[in-house]
Structure formats: structure tokens, C-alpha cells
N, C-alpha and C positions, 0 to 999 in steps of 0.2 A: 415868429415865436413858436418853438417847439410845443406841441400840446402835452407832452410827457416829460418829465423830468425826474432825475433820481430821488429829489426830495419827497416827490409825490408817491413814489413806491415805498419810501421808508415810512412816511406817513401812514399810507393804508395798511402796512404790514403791522405797525404799532396799535393802530386802532382794532384790528383783528386780534392781537395778542392780549390787550389790556381790557378790551369788551366795551369801551365807552370812549366818547371824545374828550371827556375831562380827564380820564386816567391816561389817555395817550398824550394829550397835552402836558400833563406834569411829567411824564418820562422823557418827553421831547424838549423840556424846559421851555414851553411856549405858553401863553394865556390861551385859554378855552377860545376866546373870541379871534384870535389870530389863527388857531388852528380849523376853527370853523371856516373863516374867510378863505384860508388856503383851498379847503375841500371843495367850497362853493365854487370858487375860481376854476379848479379843475373840471367840476362838473359842467360849468359854462362852456370851457372850452371843447369839451367832449361831447357836449349835447346829451347827456346821459346822467341819471341819478345813479350814485354807486353804492349806497347802503340806506336801510331804512333806521331813521334817527330815533324813532320812538321804541325801537325794541331794545331788550336787555337780554343778553349782549347783543352787540350790533349784528344785523343779519345784512349780508351784502347781497347786492343785486347781481344778475349774471355778468354783467359788465364790470362791477367791481370785483366780483371774484376771478374774472380773467386778468385783471390786473395784479390781483394777489398771486395768481400763478405765476405772473411775470416777474414779480417782486421775488418770489422763492427761487426763481431760475437765476434772474440777474445778481441780486444782491450778494450771496455768496461767491458768486464767480467774481464780482467787483472787489471783494474783500481779498480773495485769494490772489488776484492780478495785482492788488496793491503791494502785497507781502513779496510776491515774485519780483517786482519791480524794484523794491527795497533791497532784495538780495543781488540783483543784477548791477545796481549802483555801487556795490562793495561795501555798503553799510552793513556790519556784522552785529545781530542782535546780542544783547549781553546776558545778565542773569536776571532772575527774578527770586528773591529770597523773601519770603514773607511769614507773617505771624498773624494769629487770629486770637483776639480777646474776646473769645464767644466759645462756649462748650458745644452749642447747637447747630454751629456753623458748617460743621464737617457735612451735613446732609446735602448742602448745594455746592460746597468748596469741591468736593472729589469730581463730581461730574463736571465741574467747570474747568478744573485743572485736566481731566482727561480730554475734554474737547480743545482746550488750548494748547496742549501738547501737540494734538494732530496739526494744528494750524501752525504752530512754531516750535518745530521739533529741536531747533537748535539752540533755543533758549534754556539757560541752565535754572531750572526750577528746584527749590528746596525749602524746607519749614524747619529752620535750625531750633534745636531745643533750648529751653532757658529763657524764651522770650514770648511765652503765651500771654502773660499779662503785663502791664506796664511796659509795652513794646514800644511806644511812641518815641521815647529819647534815642533808640537804636536806630532810628532812621537818620538822624543827624550824623552819626559817625559812620553810616554806610555799613553797618552790621546787617541791616534789614532794607528792603527796597519798598515793601508795601506791608501796610497792617490794616487789618479789617477790625473796626471799633465802632461802638456805639457811645463812646465818651471822648468827643474831640477835644482837644486842648489847644489853646492859642499857642502854638511854637513857631518860632521863625524859620521860614523856608519849608514849612510842611503846608501841603495843599489837601483838603478833606473832599473827596467827590461822594456825593451822596448815592448810594445804592439803591436801598429802598426802605419803605417803613413797614414796621409790623408791631402787633399788638401783643403787650404782656397779659397773660391770663393767669388765674388759679384754678388748678387741677384738684378735683376732689373725688372721693371714691361714689360709686352710685348709690351706695346706701348712707351716706352721709347726709346730716341733717340740711345741708345747704343745697344737695341735689336738686336740679330743677329751677334754682334761682337765676336771675340774671346778672346780678352784680352782688359784691360785698363791700363793706365798709372795712377800714383800717382797724377801728377798734375790736372788731369781730374776731381778729386773729390774735388778740391779746392771750386767748386759752386754748390755742391750737399749736400742735407740733408743726413747724414748719421745714420741709425737707428742701434742701438747697445742693448746689455744686461746692465743692471744697474751696472756695475762693473768697476773699474778703467781702465783707458786706457791701462795701463802697463801690464794687464792680457788679452789684445785682439789681436790677430794675426794681425788683418788688421792696427792696429796702429804700433806694435812693429815690424812687419816684412814688412810692406809696406809703410804706410805713415810717420811713424817717420824717418826712413833712408832717406827719400827725403825732409825732412823738410815742409811736406804739412800738413795743417789743412782744415778739411771740412768746408763747409759755416755754416752749423748748425749740431749739434749732439741731437737726441732726442732717448729715451730709451723705451724698451718694455721688459718684463718680460720672455715672452716664444715666440719661433718661430711661435706658431700658431697665435699670437698676431701681430708678425712682417708681415707677409706675406700679410694680405690684405692691409696693409699700402704700402709695396712695390708693389703690384699688381695695386694699384689704383694711382701710380705715386706720392706718398707723401714722397718718400724717396727710399734710397738703403741700402742693408745691407751686410756685409761680414759674412759668415756662413761656417762651414765646410761641404764638399762635401756630406758625408752622411746624414746630417741633411737637406740638399736641396733635395735630391734624390726625395722624393714622391710628391713634388711640381713641380720638373722638369717633372715627368712622368705625372702629370696631366696637363700639359703645363699652369701651373698657373703663373710662372714667367721664366725668363732667368737667365742664369748664365754665368759670365765671368771670365776668369782667371786674378788673380792679377799680373799685369806684364806679359811680353811675356813668362818668363821662369816658371812662376806660383810660389806660395808660397806652399811650403810641411813642414808638420811638423809631429814630432812622440810625439805619446801619451805615457807615462810612468806609470808603478804602481811602487810606492816607499815604500819601507818596511825597517824596521831595519835589518841590516845585520845578526845580531844572530838569527833571525826568518827564514832565508832561509832554514834551515832543516826541518822545521815544515812540516810535511805532508799535513795538511790541507791548509796551505799557498800556498805550490807549486801547489796543485790541484785547487785553487781559481785562481792563474795566468794562468794556462793552460785551465781552463774553460772559463775565460774571454776573451783570445785570440780566442779560437774556436768559441766562441758565436759570437764575434766581425765580424769574417769573414763570419759566416753564416747569420747574420741579417742585415750588413750593406753594402752599396753600394760604390764602388769607392775607398777603403781603399787598402793599399799595406802592404806586410810583412815589418817589422822594421829591420834595420841592427842593429849588437850588438854595 
């Protein structure tokens, strides 16, 4: 039996990228027990410990780091070779027309598309206008090939691939009376001006997951098209806004605004990539999903692996 297998390299790279066994197991769609067993089996084969389990994030031993160096060398070459073999077989990549039901998603979608285009330059990539919201039905009639959404609907022939989990937060100004608090109750927003994206309330987490279940309406709702326009309003005390944790990260790092959890337990959502079931075997589609997930964990702060 070979001591090293490709799955071992993928596992170790995922442990490094996520920082813990539990997070790596979730991203690899394994139980933590199964992943831990796989690592222990590899360590037994090699006769060496690969990382320190009680450190956060995980700290690799010299032996573990050497295997990570190998993974960084081998896995990209493997992916490139798979793509080249597909081209040599005469299979021609098709198109990837996609839509995003999320204003904040461009922060990670653009670097995803940039990397993906370098890997699959022959795939026709487009983001057609007119499908930003309620785009899922367009998958069925092949107007679109992929939809990024946090609101999966049971549609015949549509598969939802989980990408990552994110937390919805409430942004308030540094001088707001809530600044410094950990969380907010729905009823407390009844006297506030809530700043939102200009889309229906049924597609916004702060309404569907927080205010609506409590039967609460904010005192006033005003809209702004982009986060860069929302934040000055929030910072100057002219309202508060709900936003994914990754979209708020840069403003929190700059100490521009404060963020509170929506409720004591917080509101966590999963972002999905919806595709037609029959497209699951297409190599360029599978590679886009893999690239999207890897890019998200590289460029976004605060997200978590999604469970199946």
C-alpha cells in the first residue's frame, strides 16, 4: 500500500486552509471522526506526527509542512492535467451564464471569475442582465447555467451545492447607543431607520430571519444601492443596516462602524450554487464550484464551511 495518496494531500491542505479538523471535515463533507481517523492512519503509515491538534489554528510539524509543500505543488498540476486531458479527448467546454441573488457577493465572485477564466479560457462566461433576483426559474429553460442564492427552492431538476455559511450582522455607528453591545433583539429595531439594498424584503435576511418571525417592522426603511453608500449613513448615525459578516469586515477593521449579532444566538445562513442536475458531470462546472468555494475561503472573513 502506498503511504501517500492524493486524498491525504487534499485533506492536509484543507486542514491548513480552514484552521481546524472540524472545519476541514465540514468542507470535505466528512464527519470529524472520519477525518481524524484518516489523519491518524496517515501518521501511522509515515511514523510521524503531522500537526499539533491543540493549537488554534492548527500548527503543522516539519513533516506536515513538507507534505503541504507537496500538496501545493501537486494538486494544481493535477487539476491542470485533468483539464488538458479533457481538451485532448475532444470534449469542448460550453458556456457558464450565471446570476447572483446577492448584492454583496461580487467581493468574492470577481476574483473567482478571474482565476476560473485563467483555468478555462474557452468557457463562455456571462452575467446576463435581468436575472439578478428570482433567477432560479431561468435554470430550467437554460437561460442561465448557475445561480448563487441563499434561498433554495424545491425545483425539479435543480441541484443546490452548498458553498459556505455566513452570519448576518447589524452595523451601527460608533456613537450609536448600541455600540459596544454584543447582540440586539428584534423589538429594538421598531424605532430605528433601517438601511437596506433596494430589493424586496422577502430576499433580505434581516427581514426573513429576524424581524418577520417576531412581527416587527422598523420605524423607517431607506435604501442604498451599495455597501460603500450605506456605511457613511450608518457611521453618521442616520440609520443602521443588516449585512453579511464578510461584507462588513473591512469597515470593522477600519473601526468605522460597530457590528452586533441579530439575536443572542445570531443569524447564520448558507450560500448555495444552484445548477441543473444533468450538468453535474461537466468538468468545467465542477471546477467552477470548487474554485468558487476555495476563493471564498481565501478572500472572505468570518465565513464557515457549509454542511451538506
